[in-house]
C-alpha positions as CSV (number, residue, x, y, z in Angstrom):
1,X,67.2,111.3,98.1
2,X,65.4,108.2,97.1
3,X,67.1,104.6,97.7
4,X,67.6,104.5,93.5
5,X,69.4,107.8,93.4
6,X,71.7,106.4,96.4
7,X,72.1,103.0,94.8
8,X,73.1,104.9,91.3
9,X,75.5,107.2,93.0
10,X,77.3,104.2,94.8
11,X,77.7,102.5,91.5
12,X,79.2,105.5,89.9
13,X,81.1,106.1,92.6
14,X,82.8,102.3,92.5
15,X,83.2,102.6,89.0
16,X,85.4,105.7,88.9
17,X,87.1,104.1,91.8
18,X,87.7,101.2,89.9
19,X,89.3,103.2,86.9
20,X,91.6,105.4,89.2
21,X,93.0,102.5,91.1
22,X,93.4,100.2,88.0
23,X,95.1,102.6,85.6
24,X,98.2,103.0,87.4
25,X,98.5,99.4,88.3
26,X,98.0,98.4,84.4
27,X,100.6,101.1,83.4
28,X,103.3,99.7,86.1
29,X,102.7,96.0,85.5
30,X,102.1,95.5,82.0
31,X,106.0,96.3,81.3
32,X,107.1,94.2,84.0
33,X,105.4,91.2,82.5
34,X,106.8,92.0,78.7
35,X,103.8,93.5,77.5
36,X,105.4,96.6,76.7
37,X,104.5,96.5,72.8
38,X,100.4,96.4,73.9
39,X,101.1,99.2,76.2
40,X,102.9,101.3,73.8
41,X,99.5,100.7,71.2
42,X,97.3,101.5,74.3
43,X,99.5,104.2,75.9
44,X,96.7,106.9,74.3
45,X,93.9,105.6,76.6
46,X,95.6,104.1,79.6
47,X,98.4,106.9,80.5
48,X,95.6,109.4,80.2
49,X,93.6,107.5,82.7
50,X,96.3,107.0,84.9
51,X,97.1,110.8,85.2
52,X,93.4,111.6,85.7
53,X,93.4,109.1,88.5
54,X,96.5,110.3,90.0
55,X,95.1,113.8,89.8
56,X,92.0,112.8,91.5
57,X,93.9,111.2,94.3
58,X,95.9,114.3,94.5
């Protein structure tokens, strides 16, 4: 494995971890902040990301 391949794999892993960690936090914090209407419109994107993130963690 070359250095460039290792860096690309690290960046891809970091992006995946950021998505997995951010989706549940966004899904839980937006309704608490009074932005539930926005979450209802974005639910088609946020909720599947949250389910995928929780599935990967499990």
